[in-house]
N, C-alpha and C positions, 0 to 999 in steps of 0.2 A: 667636734661638731662645728661646721662652718657657718651654719645658720640655724635659727630657732626651728623647732619642730612645729609643723603646721597642724593646728587642732580644729576639728569640726565637732561642735557640741550638738547632740541630738536629744531633745526632751520635749514632751508635749506641753510642759508647764513653763511659761515665760519666766516666772520667778526662779525656778530651778536652773534654767539656762543662765540667767543673770548671776545667780550665786556661784555657779561653776566658773563663769567667765571672770568674776571678781577674784576668785581664789587663784586663778592661773595668771591673771594679767600682770602681776608683779614679779613673776618668775621669768627671767630672761631666756630660759631654755624653751619656752612655749610661746607660740604666736597664734592667737585665735583668728582663724580666717573665715569662719562662718558659723551659723546656727541653723539647725533644722528643727521643725516642730513635729515631724512624723517620719516614719521610715521611708516613704516614697520620696519626700524632699531630701532626705539624707543621701539616698542613692543618686539623685540628680546632682546634688552639690559635690559628691565625690567625683563625678565625671568632670565637673567644671573647675573645682577648686584644687583637686589633687592633694588632699590632706595627707599628712604622715600618720595621723592617729585620729580615730573617731571615738568620742566618749558617748556611749549608746545607752539611753534609758531602756530598761527592759519592758516596762509596762506602758504601751502606747496604743491608742485606738487604731484600728486598721491593721497595718503591717507592724507587728510588735518588734521589739529589739532583737530577739533571737532570729526571727525570720529575716529581718533586715541585715543582720550580721552575715547570715549565710549567703545572701545575694551579693553583698559588698565583697566578701572574701572570694566569691567565685569570679566576680568581674574585675576586682582590683586586689589581687592577692598580696600586693606589697603594702597595702594600708593596714596598720595595726588597729584592732578594735578592742576597746575596754568596755565591758558591760557594767552599767550602773543599776543598782537595785536597793530597795529598802529591806529586802529579805535575803537571808542566807540559805535559801532553798537549794540544797545540793543538786537536785535534779536540774535546776536552771543552770548551775555551774557546769555540770556534765554536758548539757546540751550546748552551752556557749563554747566550750572547748571543742566539742565535736564539730561545730560549725566554723571553727577557725579562730575564735576570739583569743587574744593574747592574755587576757586577764579579766578580773571580776572585782569591782569595787562596791562596798556598801556605802550608801549615801550618808549614814550616820557616823562614819569614821571621822576621826580628827583630821582637819585640813593638812596638817603637817604629815600625817600618815599617807594621805592622798598623794601629796607631792612626792614623798619618798618612793611610794609605790610606782608612780608614773615615771619618775626618773629611772627607777630600776628596770622597768619594762623597756623604755626607749634606749637605755644604755647597755642592755644586755646582761644586767646583774639579776641574780635570783634571790638575793637575801631578803628583800622586802616582801617577796611573795610567800615566804616560809610560814609566817603566822597564819595567814589566811588559808593556806593549804590545809594546815592542821585543824583549824577551827571548823572549816566547812566540810572536811572529808572524813576525819578520824571517827566521829561519832556515827557516821553512816556506813561504815565498812560492812561489806557483805561477806558472809562466811563461805558461801559456795561459789567461788569464782573459778573460771576455767582459764587454763594457760592458752595463750595464743601461740601461733607458730613462731612469732618473733620473740616472745618471752622465753622460749626454750633455748634461745641462743645466749641468754644471760647467764653469767656465772653465779654460783651460790652466793658469793659475797655481794654482787650487784643486786640480787634479789633481796638480800637482807637490808641493804641500804634503801632500796625502794620502799620496802614495807615500813622502815623507820621514818621515812619522809612523810608518810601519812599521819604520823603523830605530831607533826609540826615542831619537831625538836631541832636544835641547832646542829651544825656540823661538829662542833666540839662535843656535844652530848652523844651524837652518833659514834664519834671516835671513842669516847669513854666506854660506851656499851659494847663496842666490838673490839676494844683493846688494840686500836690502830691509831696512827697519827692523823691529826686533823687535815693535813695536806693530802693524805691518802684518800680521805673521804671526798675532798674537793675534786681530786683527779677522777675518782669513780663517778661522781655526779657529772663531770664534764664528759666522760666517756659514755655515760648513759644517755645524755642529751644527744650526742652524735649518733649513737647506735640506734636509738629509737626515733631519731629525727624529730625531736621535740625542742621547744624553745625555752622553757623555764620550769621552775620547781613545781608550780601548780599543775602543769601538764604531766610531769613525772608522777606526782602523787595521784592524779586522776587515773593515769595508766595503771599504777600499782593496784588501785582499788578495783579496777575492772578486770585485770588479767592475772593477778597473782593470788595464790592461796596463802593464808596466814600460817 
């Protein structure tokens, strides 16, 4: 990384914006370039400030975080958006991923977990997303899911790994369950991300829930 990642904080509560700013300002990997109090302002500031990442509150008057995310990703596809919420409502998570968000953070998470997660998203690692994928997705799995045309191109082993990802378990645990090497699991996950054109573990788990049968 040649320069810090430019961050735009979007939240209708000034104290919440300040708390997020305080948490990030001591981390040299991030530079806070602006704060927005609503969705409309966030869209305007994205045009002016060109942030690398937007931290987006989900509950805001007027244009909510999900709607704002959809517009930002349509206009500025290169900007990463992380949804912020006090609720682990899986419907919101699904919608956020559908609209192009790269991740979903709970406001009551430990600050160290926040930073680890944001580092993971910006640096292309999927490890920090694993726990959240499991917590938010596994308990809401649907039994009657239809295969998409894309999922039919997956191998039986790839489908097994996708379904295990929804449980939020580690690569090592997946390897133990399938009696294969941990590096083999990592390679399968890398291939799945490329094949399905997804960016991280959360999106893989979300895909599995929507398109694969248990």
